[in-house]
LOTORVO-742107 format. One line per field, with one value per residue (C-alpha): chain; z negated, x negated, y; residue number from 1; residue in three letters. Coordinates in pm, 1 decimal. Layout:
<nodes>
ch [A	...]
w [Z	...]
u [X	...]
v [Y	...]
i [NUM	...]
aa [ALA	...]
</nodes>
This chain:
<nodes>
ch [A	A	A	A	A	A	A	A	A	A	A	A	A	A	A	A	A	A	A	A	A	A	A	A	A	A	A	A	A	A	A	A	A	A	A	A	A	A	A	A	A	A	A	A	A	A	A	A	A	A	A	A	A	A	A	A	A	A	A	A	A	A	A	A	A	A	A	A	A	A	A	A	A	A	A	A	A	A	A	A	A	A	A	A	A	A	A	A	A	A	A	A	A	A	A	A	A	A	A	A	A	A	A	A	A	A	A	A	A	A	A	A	A	A	A	A	A	A	A	A	A	A	A	A	A	A	A	A	A	A	A	A	A	A	A	A	A	A	A	A	A	A	A	A	A	A	A	A	A	A	A	A	A	A	A	A	A	A	A	A	A	A	A	A	A	A	A	A	A	A	A	A	A	A	A	A	A	A	A	A	A	A	A	A	A	A	A	A	A	A	A	A	A	A	A	A	A	A	A	A	A	A	A	A	A	A	A	A	A	A	A	A	A	A	A	A	A	A	A	A	A	A	A	A	A	A	A	A	A	A	A	A	A	A	A	A	A	A	A	A	A	A	A	A	A	A	A	A	A	A	A	A	A	A	A	A	A	A	A	A	A	A	A	A	A	A	A	A	A	A	A	A	A	A	A	A	A	A	A	A	A	A	A	A	A	A	A	A	A	A	A	A	A	A	A	A	A	A	A	A	A	A	A	A	A	A	A	A	A	A	A	A	A]
w [-2101.9	-1848.5	-2000.3	-2356.9	-2663.7	-2837.2	-3199.7	-3423.2	-3572.6	-3942.1	-4053.5	-3861.7	-3927.4	-4083.3	-4017.6	-3671.6	-3347.5	-3229.4	-2949.9	-2770.5	152.9	439.9	596.5	915.5	1033.9	1044.3	729.5	755.1	498.1	372.3	271.6	55.1	-84.2	-416.2	-672.1	-1025.1	-1323.9	-1700.4	-1645.5	-1401.8	-1020.5	-809.0	-440.6	-165.0	102.0	34.9	-282.5	-578.8	-446.2	-700.6	-1056.7	-1152.6	-1094.7	-864.8	-1027.7	-1136.2	-1480.9	-1332.0	-1070.6	-1360.4	-1522.2	-1205.9	-1164.4	-1522.9	-1459.2	-1153.5	-1379.9	-1615.1	-1323.9	-1197.6	-1550.5	-1575.5	-1253.3	-1365.1	-1132.5	-829.0	-633.5	-557.6	-738.3	-396.6	-154.0	213.0	472.0	728.5	728.2	1019.6	907.5	543.3	417.8	74.6	0.1	-246.4	-244.4	-496.9	-522.5	-261.7	-483.7	-421.3	-41.6	-42.3	-250.1	-39.4	282.9	141.2	55.1	391.6	644.0	939.0	844.3	904.4	576.7	576.8	262.7	253.4	-4.9	-51.6	-174.0	30.7	-279.3	-133.6	-92.3	244.7	222.7	279.4	452.8	835.6	835.2	585.4	669.4	478.6	591.9	426.2	445.4	246.6	176.7	206.0	566.6	857.3	909.2	1264.0	1183.3	1382.5	1202.5	899.3	750.2	391.8	229.4	-124.3	-361.0	-721.4	-987.4	-753.5	-1016.2	-1008.4	-648.2	-452.1	-443.0	-228.7	-316.5	-81.1	213.4	107.9	97.8	431.1	576.6	416.4	563.7	913.4	917.3	815.9	1068.1	1031.1	744.7	604.2	237.4	8.5	-332.3	-577.1	-899.5	-1131.7	-1505.3	-1711.5	-1774.2	-2121.0	-2426.6	-2614.1	-2964.3	-3144.0	-3434.5	-3444.5	-3433.7	-3230.3	-3384.9	-3359.7	-3118.0	-2881.5	-2891.7	-2796.6	-2530.7	-2370.5	-2347.6	-2246.6	-1969.1	-1821.4	-1835.3	-1677.5	-1394.5	-1325.7	-1289.8	-1078.0	-843.2	-872.4	-1160.3	-1344.6	-1532.8	-1236.2	-1258.4	-1364.1	-1047.5	-777.7	-766.1	-682.1	-426.6	-245.2	-220.4	-96.5	180.7	300.6	145.1	35.0	-218.7	-449.3	-772.8	-1073.3	-1327.7	-1643.0	-1866.8	-2205.1	-2254.5	-2605.6	-2660.5	-2880.3	-3040.2	-3271.7	-3089.4	-3163.3	-2805.4	-2541.9	-2787.8	-2543.8	-2284.1	-2553.5	-2636.2	-2269.8	-2229.1	-2532.8	-2358.5	-2034.9	-2210.4	-2413.3	-2082.2	-1928.1	-2171.6	-2053.8	-1682.0	-1716.1	-1948.2	-1833.0	-1510.6	-1612.5	-1943.4	-1838.7	-1485.2	-1494.5	-1855.4	-1888.9	-2213.1	-2335.6	-2288.2	-2656.3	-2739.6	-2461.5	-2601.7	-2947.8	-2801.6	-2607.7	-2919.0	-3149.0	-2895.1	-2866.9	-3249.3	-3263.5	-2995.9	-3212.5	-3525.5	-3503.1	-3750.9	-3464.1	-3246.1	-2911.2	-2564.8	-2197.8	-1958.1	-1640.9	-1350.4	-1033.9	-785.1	-473.5	-171.7	192.3	502.8	663.5	941.3]
u [1821.0	1572.9	1302.2	1451.7	1266.9	1360.9	1485.9	1493.4	1815.8	1700.6	1996.9	1868.4	1497.2	1408.0	1360.9	1323.9	1512.6	1728.3	1515.3	1777.4	1485.2	1535.3	1271.0	1312.4	981.4	904.7	721.8	413.4	334.6	36.0	273.2	471.4	163.6	185.3	-87.7	-9.3	-206.2	-142.2	207.8	309.5	347.2	172.3	204.0	3.1	-17.4	-339.4	-370.1	-505.3	-445.4	-162.0	-190.4	176.1	360.0	650.7	837.9	1194.6	1126.8	957.1	1239.0	1488.0	1283.0	1268.3	1644.1	1694.6	1457.3	1660.5	1969.3	1769.9	1666.5	2026.3	2148.0	1924.8	2076.1	2430.5	2462.7	2301.7	2026.8	1841.1	1791.4	1843.5	2087.3	1987.6	2232.3	2324.5	2002.2	1940.8	1634.9	1525.7	1209.7	1170.9	795.8	723.1	1090.9	1035.1	1366.6	1517.0	1791.5	1751.7	1736.8	2035.6	2247.7	2121.0	2224.6	2570.0	2586.6	2464.3	2614.5	2516.0	2144.9	1885.6	1713.0	1378.4	1210.3	846.0	656.7	366.7	615.5	901.6	1129.8	1428.4	1769.6	1879.8	2229.7	2192.9	2394.1	2346.9	2171.4	1902.3	1584.6	1278.1	922.0	616.3	362.2	100.0	168.5	-207.3	-226.2	-200.7	168.2	299.0	669.9	900.8	977.9	1214.0	1445.2	1377.9	1092.6	1142.5	908.2	934.8	705.4	406.6	146.1	-124.0	-53.4	-229.3	-599.0	-596.9	-295.1	-398.7	-404.0	-70.4	90.1	-69.4	97.1	429.1	396.7	306.7	588.0	865.4	1063.0	1040.2	1265.1	1251.9	1268.5	1038.4	1135.9	911.2	1049.5	757.7	712.6	408.6	201.0	131.8	344.6	413.1	542.2	703.3	450.9	100.8	-48.0	28.7	76.2	-265.8	-204.2	3.3	-262.9	-540.4	-320.4	-267.6	-638.8	-738.0	-483.5	-592.4	-959.0	-876.4	-675.0	-966.1	-1200.9	-945.6	-950.3	-580.9	-495.2	-173.0	-117.6	-82.5	272.0	178.9	-42.7	213.9	319.8	-35.8	-88.5	240.9	145.7	-202.1	-46.8	150.2	488.7	704.1	979.7	794.0	996.7	959.0	1226.0	1110.1	1323.5	1195.3	1346.1	1319.1	1202.5	1486.9	1784.6	1606.3	1704.4	2004.9	2112.1	2108.9	2108.3	2251.0	1990.7	1727.0	1830.2	1820.2	1494.8	1354.1	1452.5	1288.8	966.9	941.7	951.5	700.4	414.8	309.8	310.2	124.8	-135.2	-219.8	-414.1	-578.8	-696.6	-795.4	-925.6	-1057.6	-1174.7	-1255.4	-1073.2	-957.3	-595.4	-554.0	-680.2	-458.5	-158.3	-222.5	-230.0	86.9	275.9	148.3	240.4	587.0	616.2	528.8	789.6	1055.4	970.2	1191.8	970.9	722.1	969.6	805.7	918.5	813.2	827.6	1024.0	967.2	1171.1	944.9	1107.6	959.7	1024.3	831.7	852.8	1115.0]
v [1408.2	1551.1	1778.3	1739.4	1643.9	1326.5	1336.7	1028.7	907.9	914.5	708.5	416.1	466.1	132.9	-233.3	-386.4	-340.1	-624.2	-779.0	-802.1	-1345.2	-1424.0	-1187.9	-983.3	-1130.9	-1497.3	-1624.3	-1818.8	-2092.0	-1872.4	-1599.6	-1839.0	-2010.5	-1827.3	-1820.1	-1948.3	-1821.2	-1819.0	-1954.1	-1673.9	-1661.2	-1406.8	-1293.6	-1484.1	-1213.5	-1020.6	-1223.4	-1032.4	-688.9	-628.9	-739.3	-805.7	-1128.2	-1182.6	-1475.1	-1486.6	-1354.4	-1044.7	-1008.5	-997.8	-720.6	-516.5	-535.2	-422.0	-138.6	-42.7	-15.0	214.0	440.4	465.3	540.8	830.0	967.9	912.1	607.1	774.0	608.2	931.6	1263.2	1441.1	1297.6	1323.2	1452.8	1192.6	998.2	758.3	574.9	504.0	339.8	183.0	126.8	-163.0	-267.2	-554.0	-749.1	-517.6	-402.9	-33.2	-82.8	-305.5	-59.1	231.3	41.4	-1.4	374.3	476.8	226.9	430.7	434.0	168.3	79.6	-99.3	-233.1	-345.0	-547.8	-778.5	-1053.5	-1206.2	-1219.6	-1033.7	-1206.8	-1345.4	-1203.8	-831.7	-559.6	-574.7	-236.2	-356.8	-536.8	-655.9	-697.6	-834.4	-547.5	-369.5	-6.4	58.9	-70.2	163.7	259.7	211.5	277.8	494.0	819.6	813.6	1073.5	953.9	767.8	626.0	454.3	341.6	217.5	202.4	278.1	16.3	-84.3	208.7	268.5	581.1	803.4	1104.1	864.5	716.8	1053.7	1156.1	840.8	938.9	1287.7	1168.4	920.7	1154.3	1355.1	1733.6	1819.6	1466.0	1392.6	1206.5	1076.9	892.2	751.3	686.1	618.0	684.5	366.9	510.9	478.7	808.4	873.7	1169.8	1112.2	1246.2	900.7	592.1	245.3	76.0	-207.5	5.7	270.5	30.5	-126.0	221.8	277.7	-74.3	-107.3	225.7	123.0	-213.0	-64.3	175.0	-116.6	-295.3	11.1	94.9	326.7	249.5	574.6	821.7	936.7	1287.8	1332.5	1281.5	1645.5	1762.0	1484.4	1569.2	1936.3	1861.2	1634.1	1931.3	1871.8	2164.0	2209.2	1967.1	1929.1	1703.2	1607.1	1429.8	1206.8	1091.1	743.8	591.5	234.9	117.4	286.1	525.7	840.1	1042.6	1028.1	753.1	469.9	220.8	314.5	286.9	-65.7	-164.6	2.6	-193.3	-521.3	-417.0	-307.7	-631.1	-816.8	-576.0	-621.1	-968.1	-902.3	-571.4	-730.8	-1078.8	-1023.7	-705.0	-847.0	-1204.4	-1144.6	-782.6	-759.3	-1131.7	-1158.5	-1500.6	-1606.6	-1656.7	-1305.3	-1161.0	-1335.6	-1197.8	-841.4	-899.4	-1024.1	-743.1	-472.7	-616.7	-625.8	-255.1	-183.7	-347.3	-144.9	163.8	367.1	420.3	625.5	530.2	652.5	661.9	955.7	870.4	1109.7	1190.2	1367.7	1505.9	1678.6	1782.2	1783.1	2130.3	2145.2]
i [1	2	3	4	5	6	7	8	9	10	11	12	13	14	15	16	17	18	19	20	21	22	23	24	25	26	27	28	29	30	31	32	33	34	35	36	37	38	39	40	41	42	43	44	45	46	47	48	49	50	51	52	53	54	55	56	57	58	59	60	61	62	63	64	65	66	67	68	69	70	71	72	73	74	75	76	77	78	79	80	81	82	83	84	85	86	87	88	89	90	91	92	93	94	95	96	97	98	99	100	101	102	103	104	105	106	107	108	109	110	111	112	113	114	115	116	117	118	119	120	121	122	123	124	125	126	127	128	129	130	131	132	133	134	135	136	137	138	139	140	141	142	143	144	145	146	147	148	149	150	151	152	153	154	155	156	157	158	159	160	161	162	163	164	165	166	167	168	169	170	171	172	173	174	175	176	177	178	179	180	181	182	183	184	185	186	187	188	189	190	191	192	193	194	195	196	197	198	199	200	201	202	203	204	205	206	207	208	209	210	211	212	213	214	215	216	217	218	219	220	221	222	223	224	225	226	227	228	229	230	231	232	233	234	235	236	237	238	239	240	241	242	243	244	245	246	247	248	249	250	251	252	253	254	255	256	257	258	259	260	261	262	263	264	265	266	267	268	269	270	271	272	273	274	275	276	277	278	279	280	281	282	283	284	285	286	287	288	289	290	291	292	293	294	295	296	297	298	299	300	301	302	303	304	305	306	307	308	309	310	311	312	313]
aa [MET	ALA	ASP	GLN	GLU	LEU	ARG	ALA	ASP	ASP	ASP	ALA	ASP	SER	GLY	PHE	GLU	ASP	ALA	ALA	SER	LEU	GLN	SER	THR	SER	LEU	SER	SER	SER	ILE	LEU	ASN	TYR	THR	TYR	GLU	ASN	GLY	ARG	ARG	TYR	HIS	ALA	TYR	ARG	SER	GLY	SER	TYR	PRO	LEU	PRO	ASN	ASP	GLU	THR	GLU	GLN	ASP	ARG	MET	ASP	LEU	LEU	HIS	HIS	ILE	TRP	ARG	THR	MET	LEU	GLY	GLY	GLU	LEU	LEU	ARG	LYS	ARG	PRO	THR	ASN	PRO	GLN	ARG	ILE	LEU	ASP	VAL	GLY	THR	GLY	THR	GLY	ILE	TRP	ALA	ILE	GLU	THR	ALA	ASP	GLU	TYR	PRO	GLU	ALA	ILE	VAL	LEU	GLY	THR	ASP	LEU	SER	PRO	ILE	GLN	PRO	GLY	TRP	VAL	PRO	PRO	ASN	CYS	SER	PHE	TYR	VAL	ASP	ASP	ALA	GLU	SER	ASP	TRP	THR	TYR	GLU	PRO	PHE	ASP	LEU	ILE	HIS	GLY	ARG	SER	LEU	GLY	GLY	SER	ILE	SER	ASP	TRP	PRO	ARG	PHE	TYR	LYS	GLN	CYS	PHE	ASP	THR	LEU	ARG	PRO	GLY	GLY	LEU	LEU	GLU	MET	GLN	GLU	HIS	ASP	ALA	TRP	ILE	SER	THR	ILE	GLU	LYS	GLU	MET	PRO	PRO	TRP	THR	ASP	SER	TRP	ASN	VAL	THR	LEU	ASN	GLU	ALA	SER	ALA	LEU	PHE	GLY	LYS	TYR	LEU	ASN	VAL	ALA	ASP	LYS	HIS	VAL	GLY	TRP	MET	ARG	ASP	ALA	GLY	PHE	VAL	GLU	VAL	GLU	GLU	GLN	ILE	HIS	LYS	ILE	PRO	ILE	GLY	SER	TRP	ALA	LYS	HIS	HIS	LYS	ASP	LEU	GLY	ARG	ILE	HIS	LEU	SER	GLU	MET	LEU	ASN	ALA	VAL	GLU	PRO	TYR	THR	LEU	ALA	LEU	TYR	THR	LYS	VAL	LEU	GLN	LYS	SER	LEU	ASP	GLU	THR	LYS	VAL	THR	ILE	GLU	MET	VAL	LYS	ARG	GLU	PHE	CYS	THR	ARG	LYS	HIS	HIS	LEU	TYR	VAL	ASN	TYR	ARG	PHE	ILE	THR	ALA	LYS	LYS	PRO	GLY]
</nodes>
């Protein structure tokens, strides 16, 4: 489905969609002293530096999103498979599911996953380890053969510095793969539904005030090239929200479920803390956006991007 235009299934164009760690470093109590706001749980390490929650509901969403990414690649974990990698870094590993499955696939490699939240499971492959770390801190790792990151929009304030650290931390000939989705809903119509249209703009403005832009997926190619990477390539998949498209109906249904669960975590902190909106007003926005997601007449979709690059050998 990469680089293909979406076409609506006109026969179904009505009504509503069925809404269907043990860490490698010792954990101090402060790291586990989570913050609770608006009924959601947030990370404690460098509290407030990332606007999305880390509770079980969010972990389930992240694992569902992992399934969506793999489905786009026909079950693969990477768009470009490395040859005999010895050391692999997963930046912003989240639940650790990508790192764990990669460790299983490359048993001879050491796989490290880093994240602000120690939410990864304790039972992991022997070649897989997790560390509580901030991707914006100075990197002191030994060189890697592959660096992977996914859905990091909204978590990095200085992307050129981030990619310089990736470049410096890769061995010559090492691979970089970022899997990023637009933080902006698109539609095949000329006009967006009103609540979703406003949500797009407001989230983007709030993330700018927060200092970590959400909607940056289309800028990674330029940042990688500026950092010195070569063979920079981007593959774009247009994934429908719901089953309205002629192709990938099942993936669209799964994507709808993920998106319905994504609206609240993306909205709560940015609306209430950054924009100082009331919780009641924020909840109305959340529910109305979700309602528009479920109405198939809108034909909404999201661009998912696989951006790959290489450090010169």
